[in-house]
PAGU-230618 format. One line per 5 residues: number of its first residue (from 1); their letters; for each residue x, y, z of N, C-alpha, C, O, CB. Coordinates in nm, 3 decimals, decimal comma. Each point is the difference from the previous one (the first is absolute). Glycine has a CB too. Example, Ala and Ser with C-alpha at 12.3 -4.5 7.8 and 13.67 -1.06 7.14 Angstrom:
! residues 2
1	AS	1,319/-0,569/0,780/-0,089/0,119/0,000/0,090/0,120/0,000/0,104/-0,002/0,066/-0,293/-0,115/0,059 ~ 0,154/0,222/-0,197/0,082/0,119/0,006/-0,077/0,109/0,073/0,051/0,111/0,017/0,067/-0,174/-0,232
! end
This chain:
! residues 56
1	XXXXX	-4,589/0,314/-1,344/0,137/0,044/-0,027/0,041/-0,010/-0,146/0,070/0,082/-0,059/-0,017/-0,152/0,285 ~ -0,114/-0,054/-0,282/0,014/-0,038/-0,152/-0,091/0,119/-0,083/0,025/0,062/-0,103/0,000/-0,353/0,154 ~ -0,158/0,293/0,052/-0,049/0,133/-0,132/0,045/0,093/0,006/-0,066/0,079/-0,068/-0,107/-0,115/0,046 ~ 0,293/0,103/0,087/0,037/0,120/-0,043/0,143/-0,005/-0,108/0,081/0,085/-0,037/-0,204/0,004/0,280 ~ 0,108/-0,203/-0,262/0,060/-0,043/-0,168/-0,023/0,014/-0,100/0,056/-0,063/-0,090/-0,025/-0,042/0,149
6	XXXXX	-0,158/0,229/-0,087/-0,082/0,022/-0,107/0,080/0,074/-0,058/-0,022/-0,041/-0,114/-0,186/0,016/0,187 ~ 0,278/0,095/-0,084/0,084/0,082/-0,093/0,159/-0,050/-0,021/0,097/0,076/0,000/-0,258/0,122/0,080 ~ 0,164/-0,343/-0,097/0,102/-0,048/0,003/-0,023/-0,117/-0,129/-0,089/-0,085/-0,005/0,144/0,161/0,281 ~ 0,021/-0,058/-0,348/-0,023/-0,090/-0,150/0,036/-0,196/0,085/0,114/-0,022/0,041/0,034/0,294/-0,302 ~ -0,226/-0,354/0,270/-0,022/-0,121/0,006/0,018/-0,045/-0,071/-0,086/0,022/-0,086/-0,006/-0,013/0,180
11	XXXXX	0,194/-0,102/-0,139/0,046/-0,115/-0,086/-0,084/-0,142/-0,019/-0,069/-0,058/-0,084/0,283/0,164/0,158 ~ -0,145/-0,131/0,108/-0,024/-0,173/-0,014/0,008/0,055/0,139/0,030/0,112/0,039/0,079/-0,314/-0,262 ~ -0,155/0,050/0,311/-0,048/-0,030/0,124/0,015/-0,116/0,104/-0,087/-0,087/-0,009/-0,027/0,209/-0,114 ~ 0,188/-0,134/0,199/0,032/-0,179/0,054/-0,036/-0,002/0,164/0,007/0,093/0,080/0,237/-0,150/-0,265 ~ -0,280/-0,067/0,205/0,026/-0,008/0,120/0,000/-0,158/0,049/-0,062/-0,103/-0,028/-0,031/0,350/0,045
16	XXXXX	0,233/-0,192/0,104/0,039/-0,120/0,009/0,011/0,038/0,193/-0,022/0,092/0,079/0,165/-0,175/-0,387 ~ -0,084/-0,093/0,303/-0,015/-0,047/0,139/-0,186/-0,039/0,017/-0,071/0,034/0,095/0,322/0,148/0,004 ~ -0,284/-0,243/-0,196/-0,159/0,016/0,032/-0,009/-0,176/0,067/-0,046/-0,052/-0,102/-0,069/0,272/-0,145 ~ 0,123/-0,290/0,307/-0,012/-0,167/0,027/-0,122/-0,018/0,121/0,011/0,011/0,122/0,284/-0,067/-0,175 ~ -0,401/0,029/-0,019/-0,139/-0,054/0,062/0,021/-0,111/0,056/-0,042/-0,011/0,115/-0,092/0,098/-0,263
21	XXXXX	0,210/-0,212/0,081/-0,006/-0,122/0,136/0,102/0,036/0,121/0,006/-0,081/0,093/-0,052/-0,129/-0,275 ~ 0,157/0,370/0,188/0,042/-0,017/0,099/-0,096/0,120/0,110/0,009/0,037/0,117/0,242/-0,150/-0,249 ~ -0,308/0,131/0,056/-0,120/0,120/0,069/-0,119/-0,007/0,037/-0,090/0,068/-0,048/0,177/0,033/-0,058 ~ -0,107/-0,242/0,260/-0,167/-0,028/0,002/-0,045/0,067/-0,024/-0,070/-0,005/-0,101/0,040/-0,091/0,213 ~ 0,043/0,239/-0,015/-0,102/0,064/0,032/-0,027/0,079/-0,154/-0,103/0,064/0,018/0,159/-0,053/0,274
26	XXXXX	-0,019/0,006/-0,403/-0,026/0,010/-0,111/0,033/0,179/-0,025/-0,022/0,042/-0,114/-0,159/-0,287/0,120 ~ 0,225/0,329/0,081/0,021/0,134/-0,012/0,129/0,077/-0,086/0,015/0,114/-0,044/-0,141/-0,157/0,262 ~ 0,239/-0,117/-0,220/0,112/0,047/-0,155/-0,149/0,009/-0,125/-0,053/0,091/-0,063/0,372/-0,293/0,121 ~ -0,336/0,091/-0,049/-0,102/-0,025/-0,111/-0,099/0,135/-0,064/-0,020/0,023/-0,119/0,017/-0,271/0,249 ~ -0,035/0,304/-0,042/-0,139/0,116/-0,002/0,093/0,133/0,028/-0,066/0,102/-0,015/-0,176/-0,262/0,141
31	XXXXX	0,368/0,182/-0,091/0,078/0,077/0,014/0,074/0,060/-0,181/0,028/0,111/-0,045/-0,011/-0,248/0,337 ~ -0,011/0,002/-0,347/0,070/-0,013/-0,126/-0,137/0,052/-0,098/0,025/0,079/-0,091/0,180/-0,307/0,159 ~ -0,307/0,195/-0,053/-0,088/-0,005/-0,078/-0,033/0,143/0,000/0,020/0,065/-0,103/-0,085/-0,304/0,133 ~ 0,014/0,300/0,084/-0,035/0,147/-0,001/0,100/0,083/-0,048/-0,032/0,112/-0,041/-0,102/-0,146/0,217 ~ 0,290/-0,015/-0,177/0,112/0,100/-0,046/-0,060/0,035/-0,142/-0,058/0,104/-0,030/0,287/-0,210/0,165
36	XXXXX	-0,189/-0,058/-0,254/-0,066/-0,015/-0,090/-0,148/0,111/-0,048/-0,033/0,092/-0,074/0,162/-0,329/0,153 ~ -0,161/0,175/-0,008/-0,157/0,089/-0,021/0,009/0,188/-0,032/-0,067/0,058/-0,085/-0,042/-0,268/0,300 ~ 0,212/0,278/-0,117/0,002/0,055/0,013/0,099/0,105/-0,105/-0,009/0,104/-0,064/-0,100/-0,244/0,263 ~ 0,199/0,039/-0,167/0,098/0,010/-0,153/-0,084/-0,011/-0,157/0,024/0,069/-0,099/0,179/-0,211/0,254 ~ -0,272/0,069/-0,145/-0,099/-0,041/-0,135/-0,072/0,179/-0,002/0,019/0,085/-0,087/-0,106/-0,439/0,134
41	XXXXX	0,027/0,361/0,045/-0,071/0,141/-0,022/0,096/0,122/-0,012/-0,075/0,086/0,046/-0,118/-0,177/0,089 ~ 0,292/0,147/-0,163/0,051/0,056/0,006/0,006/0,046/-0,166/-0,033/0,101/-0,063/0,109/-0,189/0,310 ~ 0,002/-0,078/-0,290/0,027/-0,050/-0,111/-0,101/0,070/-0,103/-0,003/0,074/-0,098/0,099/-0,292/0,212 ~ -0,181/0,145/-0,022/-0,190/0,054/-0,090/-0,020/0,088/-0,067/-0,026/0,007/-0,120/-0,076/-0,048/0,262 ~ 0,117/0,146/-0,034/-0,019/0,154/-0,023/0,098/0,062/-0,126/-0,028/0,060/-0,104/-0,029/-0,041/0,381
46	XXXXX	0,173/-0,060/-0,220/0,104/0,015/-0,118/-0,023/0,063/-0,123/0,009/0,108/-0,058/0,052/-0,286/0,142 ~ -0,111/-0,003/-0,107/0,003/-0,004/-0,121/-0,158/0,032/-0,048/-0,029/0,009/-0,120/0,252/-0,173/0,130 ~ -0,298/0,176/0,072/-0,163/0,078/-0,014/0,066/0,141/-0,071/-0,020/0,029/-0,118/-0,154/-0,129/0,383 ~ 0,265/0,192/-0,161/0,023/0,141/-0,005/0,044/0,021/-0,129/-0,055/0,079/-0,076/0,105/-0,047/0,305 ~ 0,105/-0,139/-0,277/0,048/0,014/-0,118/-0,136/-0,026/-0,107/-0,044/0,097/-0,062/0,309/-0,173/0,156
51	XXXXX	-0,315/-0,028/-0,108/-0,078/-0,030/-0,113/-0,075/0,149/-0,019/-0,002/0,053/-0,111/-0,027/-0,340/0,157 ~ -0,044/0,360/0,090/-0,098/0,120/-0,015/0,069/0,130/-0,091/-0,046/0,062/-0,096/-0,063/-0,136/0,349 ~ 0,242/0,086/-0,177/0,109/0,056/-0,054/-0,004/0,028/-0,194/-0,003/0,100/-0,072/0,125/-0,235/0,321 ~ -0,120/-0,012/-0,272/0,052/-0,017/-0,133/-0,108/0,070/-0,106/0,020/0,062/-0,104/0,111/-0,295/0,180 ~ -0,260/0,197/-0,001/-0,121/0,008/-0,087/-0,053/0,153/0,001/-0,064/0,053/-0,091/0,000/-0,312/0,146
56	X	0,096/0,307/0,041/-0,001/0,149/0,001/0,022/0,079/-0,073/-0,011/0,118/0,032/0,039/-0,156/0,101
! end
């Protein structure tokens, strides 16, 4: 679902309610890290696309 945000201009992102001390299985930490990774990938693609468009 996050990868579908490619056309949206994202200016910031935040992960809320990840508390590893209260999550013995570590699933919330993994879900939070995965979500931030996906968001950073979308943002990095947007930055790269803008740089390519500016240099063309």
